[in-house]
mmCIF file as gemmi writes it, N, C-alpha and C atoms, coordinates in Angstrom:
data_model
loop_
_atom_site.group_PDB
_atom_site.id
_atom_site.type_symbol
_atom_site.label_atom_id
_atom_site.label_alt_id
_atom_site.label_comp_id
_atom_site.label_asym_id
_atom_site.label_entity_id
_atom_site.label_seq_id
_atom_site.pdbx_PDB_ins_code
_atom_site.Cartn_x
_atom_site.Cartn_y
_atom_site.Cartn_z
_atom_site.occupancy
_atom_site.B_iso_or_equiv
_atom_site.pdbx_formal_charge
_atom_site.auth_seq_id
_atom_site.auth_asym_id
_atom_site.pdbx_PDB_model_num
ATOM 1 N N . MET Axp A 1 ? 0.841 -1.178 0 1 0 ? 1 A 1
ATOM 2 C CA . MET Axp A 1 ? 0 0 0 1 0 ? 1 A 1
ATOM 3 C C . MET Axp A 1 ? 0.889 1.247 0 1 0 ? 1 A 1
ATOM 4 N N . ASN Axp A 2 ? 0.433 2.274 -0.656 1 0 ? 2 A 1
ATOM 5 C CA . ASN Axp A 2 ? 1.179 3.518 -0.759 1 0 ? 2 A 1
ATOM 6 C C . ASN Axp A 2 ? 1.231 4.213 0.607 1 0 ? 2 A 1
ATOM 7 N N . ILE Axp A 3 ? 2.432 4.646 1.036 1 0 ? 3 A 1
ATOM 8 C CA . ILE Axp A 3 ? 2.603 5.278 2.335 1 0 ? 3 A 1
ATOM 9 C C . ILE Axp A 3 ? 1.873 6.622 2.412 1 0 ? 3 A 1
ATOM 10 N N . GLY Axp A 4 ? 1.811 7.354 1.307 1 0 ? 4 A 1
ATOM 11 C CA . GLY Axp A 4 ? 1.112 8.637 1.282 1 0 ? 4 A 1
ATOM 12 C C . GLY Axp A 4 ? -0.382 8.467 1.509 1 0 ? 4 A 1
ATOM 13 N N . LEU Axp A 5 ? -0.959 7.472 0.861 1 0 ? 5 A 1
ATOM 14 C CA . LEU Axp A 5 ? -2.383 7.204 1.023 1 0 ? 5 A 1
ATOM 15 C C . LEU Axp A 5 ? -2.695 6.778 2.446 1 0 ? 5 A 1
ATOM 16 N N . LEU Axp A 6 ? -1.822 5.967 3.016 1 0 ? 6 A 1
ATOM 17 C CA . LEU Axp A 6 ? -2.007 5.532 4.397 1 0 ? 6 A 1
ATOM 18 C C . LEU Axp A 6 ? -1.923 6.721 5.361 1 0 ? 6 A 1
ATOM 19 N N . LEU Axp A 7 ? -1.005 7.622 5.126 1 0 ? 7 A 1
ATOM 20 C CA . LEU Axp A 7 ? -0.86 8.808 5.972 1 0 ? 7 A 1
ATOM 21 C C . LEU Axp A 7 ? -2.09 9.715 5.882 1 0 ? 7 A 1
ATOM 22 N N . ILE Axp A 8 ? -2.598 9.919 4.671 1 0 ? 8 A 1
ATOM 23 C CA . ILE Axp A 8 ? -3.801 10.736 4.485 1 0 ? 8 A 1
ATOM 24 C C . ILE Axp A 8 ? -4.999 10.092 5.178 1 0 ? 8 A 1
ATOM 25 N N . THR Axp A 9 ? -5.091 8.776 5.117 1 0 ? 9 A 1
ATOM 26 C CA . THR Axp A 9 ? -6.188 8.06 5.777 1 0 ? 9 A 1
ATOM 27 C C . THR Axp A 9 ? -6.126 8.231 7.29 1 0 ? 9 A 1
ATOM 28 N N . ILE Axp A 10 ? -4.941 8.126 7.848 1 0 ? 10 A 1
ATOM 29 C CA . ILE Axp A 10 ? -4.785 8.268 9.297 1 0 ? 10 A 1
ATOM 30 C C . ILE Axp A 10 ? -5.103 9.69 9.742 1 0 ? 10 A 1
ATOM 31 N N . VAL Axp A 11 ? -4.607 10.686 9.023 1 0 ? 11 A 1
ATOM 32 C CA . VAL Axp A 11 ? -4.872 12.083 9.384 1 0 ? 11 A 1
ATOM 33 C C . VAL Axp A 11 ? -6.36 12.407 9.248 1 0 ? 11 A 1
ATOM 34 N N . GLY Axp A 12 ? -6.985 11.962 8.19 1 0 ? 12 A 1
ATOM 35 C CA . GLY Axp A 12 ? -8.422 12.198 8.003 1 0 ? 12 A 1
ATOM 36 C C . GLY Axp A 12 ? -9.263 11.513 9.062 1 0 ? 12 A 1
ATOM 37 N N . GLY Axp A 13 ? -8.902 10.296 9.413 1 0 ? 13 A 1
ATOM 38 C CA . GLY Axp A 13 ? -9.622 9.577 10.459 1 0 ? 13 A 1
ATOM 39 C C . GLY Axp A 13 ? -9.483 10.255 11.81 1 0 ? 13 A 1
ATOM 40 N N . ALA Axp A 14 ? -8.276 10.741 12.106 1 0 ? 14 A 1
ATOM 41 C CA . ALA Axp A 14 ? -8.048 11.438 13.374 1 0 ? 14 A 1
ATOM 42 C C . ALA Axp A 14 ? -8.847 12.744 13.422 1 0 ? 14 A 1
ATOM 43 N N . ALA Axp A 15 ? -8.893 13.461 12.307 1 0 ? 15 A 1
ATOM 44 C CA . ALA Axp A 15 ? -9.656 14.716 12.268 1 0 ? 15 A 1
ATOM 45 C C . ALA Axp A 15 ? -11.147 14.446 12.498 1 0 ? 15 A 1
ATOM 46 N N . GLY Axp A 16 ? -11.669 13.417 11.877 1 0 ? 16 A 1
ATOM 47 C CA . GLY Axp A 16 ? -13.075 13.056 12.074 1 0 ? 16 A 1
ATOM 48 C C . GLY Axp A 16 ? -13.356 12.625 13.499 1 0 ? 16 A 1
ATOM 49 N N . LEU Axp A 17 ? -12.452 11.864 14.08 1 0 ? 17 A 1
ATOM 50 C CA . LEU Axp A 17 ? -12.633 11.407 15.457 1 0 ? 17 A 1
ATOM 51 C C . LEU Axp A 17 ? -12.6 12.572 16.431 1 0 ? 17 A 1
ATOM 52 N N . LEU Axp A 18 ? -11.655 13.491 16.258 1 0 ? 18 A 1
ATOM 53 C CA . LEU Axp A 18 ? -11.547 14.629 17.171 1 0 ? 18 A 1
ATOM 54 C C . LEU Axp A 18 ? -12.76 15.556 17.065 1 0 ? 18 A 1
ATOM 55 N N . SER Axp A 19 ? -13.243 15.797 15.85 1 0 ? 19 A 1
ATOM 56 C CA . SER Axp A 19 ? -14.412 16.667 15.71 1 0 ? 19 A 1
ATOM 57 C C . SER Axp A 19 ? -15.662 16.009 16.301 1 0 ? 19 A 1
ATOM 58 N N . THR Axp A 20 ? -15.79 14.709 16.16 1 0 ? 20 A 1
ATOM 59 C CA . THR Axp A 20 ? -16.925 13.996 16.743 1 0 ? 20 A 1
ATOM 60 C C . THR Axp A 20 ? -16.875 14.04 18.269 1 0 ? 20 A 1
ATOM 61 N N . LEU Axp A 21 ? -15.695 13.812 18.831 1 0 ? 21 A 1
ATOM 62 C CA . LEU Axp A 21 ? -15.549 13.876 20.286 1 0 ? 21 A 1
ATOM 63 C C . LEU Axp A 21 ? -15.858 15.268 20.819 1 0 ? 21 A 1
ATOM 64 N N . TYR Axp A 22 ? -15.43 16.295 20.096 1 0 ? 22 A 1
ATOM 65 C CA . TYR Axp A 22 ? -15.72 17.673 20.514 1 0 ? 22 A 1
ATOM 66 C C . TYR Axp A 22 ? -17.227 17.914 20.567 1 0 ? 22 A 1
ATOM 67 N N . LEU Axp A 23 ? -17.943 17.488 19.541 1 0 ? 23 A 1
ATOM 68 C CA . LEU Axp A 23 ? -19.393 17.689 19.513 1 0 ? 23 A 1
ATOM 69 C C . LEU Axp A 23 ? -20.098 16.898 20.609 1 0 ? 23 A 1
ATOM 70 N N . VAL Axp A 24 ? -19.659 15.665 20.818 1 0 ? 24 A 1
ATOM 71 C CA . VAL Axp A 24 ? -20.293 14.806 21.823 1 0 ? 24 A 1
ATOM 72 C C . VAL Axp A 24 ? -20.088 15.366 23.227 1 0 ? 24 A 1
ATOM 73 N N . LEU Axp A 25 ? -18.943 15.989 23.486 1 0 ? 25 A 1
ATOM 74 C CA . LEU Axp A 25 ? -18.669 16.519 24.816 1 0 ? 25 A 1
ATOM 75 C C . LEU Axp A 25 ? -19.196 17.941 25.018 1 0 ? 25 A 1
ATOM 76 N N . SER Axp A 26 ? -19.171 18.755 23.978 1 0 ? 26 A 1
ATOM 77 C CA . SER Axp A 26 ? -19.529 20.156 24.158 1 0 ? 26 A 1
ATOM 78 C C . SER Axp A 26 ? -21.045 20.384 24.212 1 0 ? 26 A 1
ATOM 79 N N . LEU Axp A 27 ? -21.816 19.62 23.483 1 0 ? 27 A 1
ATOM 80 C CA . LEU Axp A 27 ? -23.272 19.83 23.484 1 0 ? 27 A 1
ATOM 81 C C . LEU Axp A 27 ? -23.891 19.615 24.866 1 0 ? 27 A 1
ATOM 82 N N . PRO Axp A 28 ? -23.616 18.499 25.539 1 0 ? 28 A 1
ATOM 83 C CA . PRO Axp A 28 ? -24.167 18.356 26.899 1 0 ? 28 A 1
ATOM 84 C C . PRO Axp A 28 ? -23.616 19.403 27.865 1 0 ? 28 A 1
ATOM 85 N N . ALA Axp A 29 ? -22.36 19.81 27.687 1 0 ? 29 A 1
ATOM 86 C CA . ALA Axp A 29 ? -21.778 20.822 28.573 1 0 ? 29 A 1
ATOM 87 C C . ALA Axp A 29 ? -22.514 22.145 28.434 1 0 ? 29 A 1
ATOM 88 N N . VAL Axp A 30 ? -22.868 22.537 27.222 1 0 ? 30 A 1
ATOM 89 C CA . VAL Axp A 30 ? -23.596 23.792 27.007 1 0 ? 30 A 1
ATOM 90 C C . VAL Axp A 30 ? -24.998 23.695 27.611 1 0 ? 30 A 1
ATOM 91 N N . ILE Axp A 31 ? -25.643 22.578 27.452 1 0 ? 31 A 1
ATOM 92 C CA . ILE Axp A 31 ? -26.992 22.41 28.006 1 0 ? 31 A 1
ATOM 93 C C . ILE Axp A 31 ? -26.963 22.478 29.531 1 0 ? 31 A 1
ATOM 94 N N . VAL Axp A 32 ? -26 21.797 30.14 1 0 ? 32 A 1
ATOM 95 C CA . VAL Axp A 32 ? -25.875 21.834 31.6 1 0 ? 32 A 1
ATOM 96 C C . VAL Axp A 32 ? -25.556 23.243 32.07 1 0 ? 32 A 1
ATOM 97 N N . TRP Axp A 33 ? -24.688 23.968 31.363 1 0 ? 33 A 1
ATOM 98 C CA . TRP Axp A 33 ? -24.339 25.34 31.729 1 0 ? 33 A 1
ATOM 99 C C . TRP Axp A 33 ? -25.559 26.255 31.669 1 0 ? 33 A 1
ATOM 100 N N . LYS Axp A 34 ? -26.379 26.092 30.63 1 0 ? 34 A 1
ATOM 101 C CA . LYS Axp A 34 ? -27.569 26.931 30.501 1 0 ? 34 A 1
ATOM 102 C C . LYS Axp A 34 ? -28.58 26.63 31.612 1 0 ? 34 A 1
ATOM 103 N N . ILE Axp A 35 ? -28.728 25.387 31.977 1 0 ? 35 A 1
ATOM 104 C CA . ILE Axp A 35 ? -29.636 25.025 33.069 1 0 ? 35 A 1
ATOM 105 C C . ILE Axp A 35 ? -29.109 25.588 34.387 1 0 ? 35 A 1
ATOM 106 N N . TYR Axp A 36 ? -27.802 25.504 34.604 1 0 ? 36 A 1
ATOM 107 C CA . TYR Axp A 36 ? -27.195 26.064 35.81 1 0 ? 36 A 1
ATOM 108 C C . TYR Axp A 36 ? -27.448 27.567 35.901 1 0 ? 36 A 1
ATOM 109 N N . ARG Axp A 37 ? -27.231 28.286 34.801 1 0 ? 37 A 1
ATOM 110 C CA . ARG Axp A 37 ? -27.471 29.733 34.789 1 0 ? 37 A 1
ATOM 111 C C . ARG Axp A 37 ? -28.936 30.049 35.041 1 0 ? 37 A 1
ATOM 112 N N . ARG Axp A 38 ? -29.824 29.232 34.511 1 0 ? 38 A 1
ATOM 113 C CA . ARG Axp A 38 ? -31.271 29.446 34.699 1 0 ? 38 A 1
ATOM 114 C C . ARG Axp A 38 ? -31.644 29.309 36.168 1 0 ? 38 A 1
ATOM 115 N N . ILE Axp A 39 ? -31.092 28.293 36.838 1 0 ? 39 A 1
ATOM 116 C CA . ILE Axp A 39 ? -31.456 28.03 38.222 1 0 ? 39 A 1
ATOM 117 C C . ILE Axp A 39 ? -30.845 29.07 39.155 1 0 ? 39 A 1
ATOM 118 N N . HIS Axp A 40 ? -29.558 29.354 38.999 1 0 ? 40 A 1
ATOM 119 C CA . HIS Axp A 40 ? -28.858 30.211 39.957 1 0 ? 40 A 1
ATOM 120 C C . HIS Axp A 40 ? -28.956 31.71 39.664 1 0 ? 40 A 1
ATOM 121 N N . LEU Axp A 41 ? -29.021 32.078 38.402 1 0 ? 41 A 1
ATOM 122 C CA . LEU Axp A 41 ? -29.006 33.497 38.068 1 0 ? 41 A 1
ATOM 123 C C . LEU Axp A 41 ? -30.313 34.007 37.484 1 0 ? 41 A 1
ATOM 124 N N . GLY Axp A 42 ? -31.222 33.114 37.128 1 0 ? 42 A 1
ATOM 125 C CA . GLY Axp A 42 ? -32.5 33.505 36.582 1 0 ? 42 A 1
ATOM 126 C C . GLY Axp A 42 ? -32.43 33.986 35.134 1 0 ? 42 A 1
ATOM 127 N N . ILE Axp A 43 ? -31.343 33.652 34.438 1 0 ? 43 A 1
ATOM 128 C CA . ILE Axp A 43 ? -31.188 34.051 33.038 1 0 ? 43 A 1
ATOM 129 C C . ILE Axp A 43 ? -31.978 33.053 32.178 1 0 ? 43 A 1
ATOM 130 N N . PRO Axp A 44 ? -32.753 33.54 31.203 1 0 ? 44 A 1
ATOM 131 C CA . PRO Axp A 44 ? -33.501 32.62 30.345 1 0 ? 44 A 1
ATOM 132 C C . PRO Axp A 44 ? -32.586 31.651 29.599 1 0 ? 44 A 1
ATOM 133 N N . ILE Axp A 45 ? -33.053 30.442 29.382 1 0 ? 45 A 1
ATOM 134 C CA . ILE Axp A 45 ? -32.248 29.423 28.711 1 0 ? 45 A 1
ATOM 135 C C . ILE Axp A 45 ? -31.931 29.827 27.276 1 0 ? 45 A 1
ATOM 136 N N . THR Axp A 46 ? -32.818 30.526 26.618 1 0 ? 46 A 1
ATOM 137 C CA . THR Axp A 46 ? -32.617 30.878 25.206 1 0 ? 46 A 1
ATOM 138 C C . THR Axp A 46 ? -31.725 32.085 25.014 1 0 ? 46 A 1
ATOM 139 N N . LYS Axp A 47 ? -31.26 32.69 26.063 1 0 ? 47 A 1
ATOM 140 C CA . LYS Axp A 47 ? -30.447 33.886 25.943 1 0 ? 47 A 1
ATOM 141 C C . LYS Axp A 47 ? -28.978 33.558 25.979 1 0 ? 47 A 1
């Protein structure tokens, strides 16, 4: 197998994995943060 193709595959796979992990972790964090602000500070969730 061509080493260049293998390198591109590994870099592309890593980029996809990192972006997926970021989305999976950041979405619940934002929701929890908004609920926390709503309870403690009275700020609307949509703001």
